[in-house]
Structure formats: C-alpha cells, structure tokens
C-alpha positions, 0 to 999 in steps of 0.5 A: 500500500502507498499513500495516495493523497492528503486532503485538507478541508477548506472554505474555497477549493479554488482559492486553495488550489490557486494559492498553493500553485502560486506559493509553492510552484505546484501544478493543478492536477485536477479541479472538479467542476463543482468546485468542491474538490481538487488536487495538486501534483506534489510527487508521489502523493497528491495534496488535495482539497475538499470543501467544508460544505461538501464534508458537512453534506456528507455528515462529517464535521470538519474542524477549522485549521489553526496554525497556532494550535495545529494538529499536523503540518504540511512541509515543502523542501527547498534549498532556499527557505527565505525565498520560499517564505517570501513567495508564500507571503507574497501569495497570501500566507501569514508568517508564523516563524522566520527561517531558523537553523535547527539543531539537526542542521535543517533550516525551517520556517513556518507560514499559515495558508489562507485557511489557517493550515500550518505549512513548513518550508524547510531545507531537505533533510541530510541523508 
C-alpha cells in the first residue's frame, strides 16, 4: 500500500488550489467542476482539497485549521527557505516563524495558508 493523497478541508477549493500553485510552484492536477474538490501534483502523493460544505453534506464535521494550535503540518523542501517564505507571503500566507537553523542542521520556517493550515518550508533533510 502507498499513500495516495492528503486532503485538507477548506472554505474555497479554488482559492486553495490557486494559492498553493502560486506559493509553492505546484501544478493543478485536477479541479472538479463543482468546485468542491481538487488536487495538486506534489510527487508521489497528491495534496488535495475538499470543501467544508461538501464534508458537512456528507455528515462529517470538519474542524477549522489553526496554525497556532495545529494538529499536523504540511512541509515543502527547498534549498532556499527565505525565498520560499517570501513567495508564500507574497501569495497570501501569514508568517508564523522566520527561517531558523535547527539543531539537526535543517533550516525551517513556518507560514499559515489562507485557511489557517500550518505549512513548513524547510531545507531537505541530510541523508
């Protein structure tokens, strides 16, 4: 078995697709005509979005994301964390933590997406 996709429950799927495509240079793989679901190309595992409205119709009760009290995070690796943060902020992200060197050697920064999901921008982990 392999991980196929991760789904974030958002207010506006189109806005989320456009934000992530621009902020992190991702390609939109699929956008359903209803506007309730979409996916981005991110390698082997897609990053997908479903509308909170659709989940409510399906009798789910998704909670809202809170970057200050996250239950998980999404991470994007790049060789230039500062440039990644600048691009994300210019696209509508909110700065949570400036780039900092971690004790294990990685540079890490955090932003929040427009729905409040915590996004890590980091250098790749050393082998």
